[in-house]
C-alpha positions in Angstrom: 105.5 118.6 86.4 107.0 117.1 83.3 109.6 114.4 83.0 112.3 117.1 82.5 111.5 119.2 85.6 113.3 118.6 88.8 111.5 117.0 91.7 110.6 119.3 94.7 112.2 118.6 98.0 110.1 116.4 100.3 110.6 114.8 103.7 110.4 111.0 103.2 112.1 109.5 106.2 112.2 105.9 107.5 111.1 105.7 111.1 112.2 102.8 113.3 108.9 101.9 115.0 107.1 98.9 116.4 103.5 98.2 117.6 102.3 95.3 119.7 98.9 93.6 120.0 98.8 91.5 123.2 96.1 88.8 123.5 92.6 90.3 124.3 93.8 93.8 123.5 91.4 94.0 120.5 87.6 93.3 120.4 86.5 90.8 117.8 85.0 93.5 115.6 87.5 96.2 116.5 86.4 98.9 114.0 83.9 100.5 116.4 82.1 97.2 116.6 81.1 97.3 113.0 80.9 93.9 111.4 81.7 94.7 107.7 84.3 97.4 108.2 86.2 95.2 110.6 86.5 92.6 107.8 87.3 95.2 105.2 90.2 96.7 107.3 91.5 93.2 108.0 91.5 92.3 104.3 93.3 95.5 103.5 95.8 94.9 106.3 96.4 91.3 104.9 97.0 92.7 101.4 99.4 95.4 102.5 102.6 93.2 103.1 102.6 91.6 99.6 101.5 94.9 98.1 104.3 96.9 99.8 106.9 94.3 98.6 105.5 94.6 95.1 105.8 98.4 95.3 109.4 98.2 96.3 110.3 95.8 93.5 108.5 97.9 91.0 110.4 101.1 91.9 113.7 99.3 92.4 113.5 97.9 88.9 113.8 101.4 87.5 116.3 102.8 90.0 119.2 102.9 87.5 117.1 105.2 85.2 116.5 107.8 87.9 118.8 110.8 87.4 117.3 113.4 89.7 119.3 113.4 93.0 116.3 114.5 95.0 114.1 111.8 93.6 116.9 109.2 94.3 116.8 110.3 98.0 113.0 110.1 98.1 113.1 106.6 96.6 115.4 105.5 99.4 113.0 106.9 101.9 110.0 105.3 100.1 111.6 101.9 100.2 112.5 102.1 103.9 108.9 103.2 104.7 107.3 100.5 102.6 109.5 97.8 104.1 108.5 98.9 107.6 104.8 99.1 106.7 104.9 95.5 105.5 106.7 94.3 108.7 104.2 96.1 111.0 101.2 94.8 109.1 102.5 91.3 109.3 102.5 91.6 113.1 98.9 92.9 113.1 97.9 90.2 110.7 99.2 87.5 113.1 96.8 88.9 115.8 93.9 89.2 113.4 94.4 85.6 112.2 94.3 84.4 115.9 91.0 86.4 116.2 89.5 84.5 113.3 90.2 86.7 110.3 91.7 84.8 107.3 94.6 87.2 106.9 97.2 84.6 106.1 95.1 83.2 103.2 94.4 86.7 101.8 98.1 87.5 102.0 99.1 84.3 100.2 96.5 84.9 97.4 97.5 88.6 97.0 101.2 87.6 96.8 100.5 84.9 94.2 98.5 87.3 92.1 101.2 90.0 92.1 104.0 87.6 91.3 101.9 86.2 88.4 101.4 89.7 87.1 105.2 90.3 87.2 105.8 87.2 85.1 103.2 88.1 82.5 103.8 91.9 82.0 106.7 94.2 81.5 108.2 96.3 84.2 106.4 99.5 83.2 103.1 97.9 83.9 104.2 97.1 87.5 105.4 100.7 87.9 102.1 102.1 86.6 100.1 99.8 88.9 102.2 101.0 91.8 101.6 104.6 91.0 97.9 103.9 90.7 97.7 102.0 94.0 99.7 104.6 95.8 97.0 107.1 94.8 94.5 104.9 96.4 96.5 104.5 99.6 97.3 108.3 99.8 93.6 109.2 99.3 92.5 106.8 102.0 95.4 107.9 104.3 94.6 111.6 104.0 90.9 110.9 104.6 91.9 109.2 107.8 94.1 112.1 108.8 91.5 114.8 108.0 88.1 113.3 108.9 87.4 112.9 112.7 84.7 110.3 111.8 87.3 108.1 110.2 89.5 108.4 113.3 86.6 107.6 115.7 86.0 104.3 113.9 89.2 102.9 115.4 88.6 104.1 118.9 91.8 104.3 121.1 93.3 100.9 120.0 96.8 100.1 118.9 95.4 99.5 115.5 94.4 103.2 115.4 97.9 104.3 116.3 99.4 102.0 113.7 97.1 103.2 110.9 97.7 106.9 111.8 101.4 106.3 111.5 100.9 104.4 108.2 98.7 107.1 106.9 101.2 109.8 107.7 103.9 108.0 105.8 101.7 107.2 102.8 101.0 110.9 102.5 104.7 111.7 102.8 105.7 109.5 99.9 102.5 109.7 97.8 104.3 111.3 94.8 107.4 109.1 94.7 106.3 106.2 92.5 104.3 108.7 90.4 107.5 110.8 89.8 109.5 107.7 89.0 106.9 106.8 86.4 106.9 110.3 85.0 110.7 110.3 84.6 111.3 106.8 83.2 108.0 106.1 81.3 106.1 109.3 81.0 103.2 108.0 78.9 100.2 109.7 80.5 97.5 107.8 78.5 99.1 104.5 79.5 99.1 105.6 83.1 95.4 106.4 83.0 94.6 103.1 81.3 96.5 101.3 84.0 94.6 103.1 86.7 91.3 101.9 85.3 92.6 98.3 85.0 94.1 98.5 88.5 90.9 99.9 90.0 88.9 96.9 88.6 91.4 94.4 89.9 91.9 96.1 93.3 88.1 96.5 94.1 87.4 93.0 92.9 90.0 91.6 95.2 88.9 93.6 98.2 85.2 92.8 97.7 85.8 89.2 97.0 88.2 88.6 100.0 85.8 90.6 102.3 82.8 88.3 101.3 84.9 85.2 101.9 86.1 86.6 105.3 82.5 87.3 106.3 81.4 83.8 105.5 83.8 82.6 108.2 82.3 84.9 110.8 79.2 83.6 112.7 78.1 87.1 113.4 77.6 87.7 109.7 74.7 85.1 109.8 72.7 87.5 111.9 70.6 89.2 109.2 69.8 92.3 111.3 73.4 92.9 112.3 74.7 92.3 108.8 72.0 94.5 107.2 72.7 97.3 109.6 76.4 97.1 108.9 75.9 97.1 105.2 73.6 100.2 105.5 76.3 102.0 107.4 78.6 101.8 104.5 76.6 104.5 102.8 77.8 106.9 105.5 81.5 105.8 105.6 83.9 108.7 105.3 86.0 106.4 103.1 83.2 106.1 100.5 82.2 109.7 100.3 81.7 111.6 97.1 84.8 113.7 97.9 86.9 110.5 98.1 85.5 109.3 94.8 86.2 112.6 93.1 89.7 112.6 94.4 90.4 109.1 93.1 89.0 110.1 89.7 91.4 113.1 89.6 94.1 110.6 88.7 92.5 110.2 85.3 93.4 113.7 84.2 96.4 113.9 81.8 97.8 116.8 83.8 97.3 115.2 87.2 100.0 115.1 89.9 99.7 113.9 93.5 100.9 117.3 94.8 97.7 118.8 93.3 96.3 117.8 96.8 98.6 119.8 99.0 99.1 118.1 102.3 101.9 120.3 103.7 100.0 121.6 106.7 98.3 118.3 107.3 101.7 116.5 107.4 103.3 119.2 109.7 100.4 118.8 112.1 100.4 115.0 112.3 104.2 114.8 112.5 104.0 117.0 115.6 101.1 115.2 117.0 102.5 111.7 116.5 106.3 112.3 116.8 106.9 115.8 118.2 108.3 116.5 121.7 105.1 115.3 123.2 104.0 113.1 120.4 101.6 110.2 121.2 103.8 107.7 119.3 107.3 108.7 120.4 107.4 105.8 122.8 106.9 103.4 119.9 110.1 104.6 118.2 113.1 102.3 118.6 
């Protein structure tokens, strides 16, 4: 799709939903008892609220330049979804903080870094970063929705339910920030350069925060348990060659998020989560 082509119709709707995490409802290492992955997921959850706020600001900054009526509608849905994601992750982060994960510190540091970035660089940099990070979240989201191994990691907890809902909506709006970038900036080489810079910054932040989080966990000082958990990362569905290849697809000049068609996947999960007998219909307000 070029900047002149119209945006295809997509369903990007805001769902009024809420999750709860009563005391003792989660095990200390709630990702299938895995030490490292529990800290990784907690770090990502802590980074989501400031990240979602950043995404909204980045897209809103270009709202007056969007002329396609379909894209305008999708942007409204994107903003509603991202605001809801931030709110629900804040609730989870409160519980994780009480369980001993440093989610509040991670959120503060992520927010400070993003605000500093906005002061230093022009708006098109923020939009390119948003499009790049949305590719990361969509890739991880669709891995969760397609790979039973990824779903099994979270057992039957409320965290699993929340992340499945989040994954569904990330896939629903995966092309919105990208299409905004295409229509108002359109520089493909700059988009790819920003993906490389964003990848370095994102992975550095996740790894750094995870190491600091582990330092505060007494279980991490058990060398056998830590070593076993690190070894398991090699088999993680989120670190597979397929995921790496899909992330690298973004570096093609002709790339578009719709290259990875998720129409059937979305239809199936909308029905499973929010259909007549959907497992999350009771979470809707």
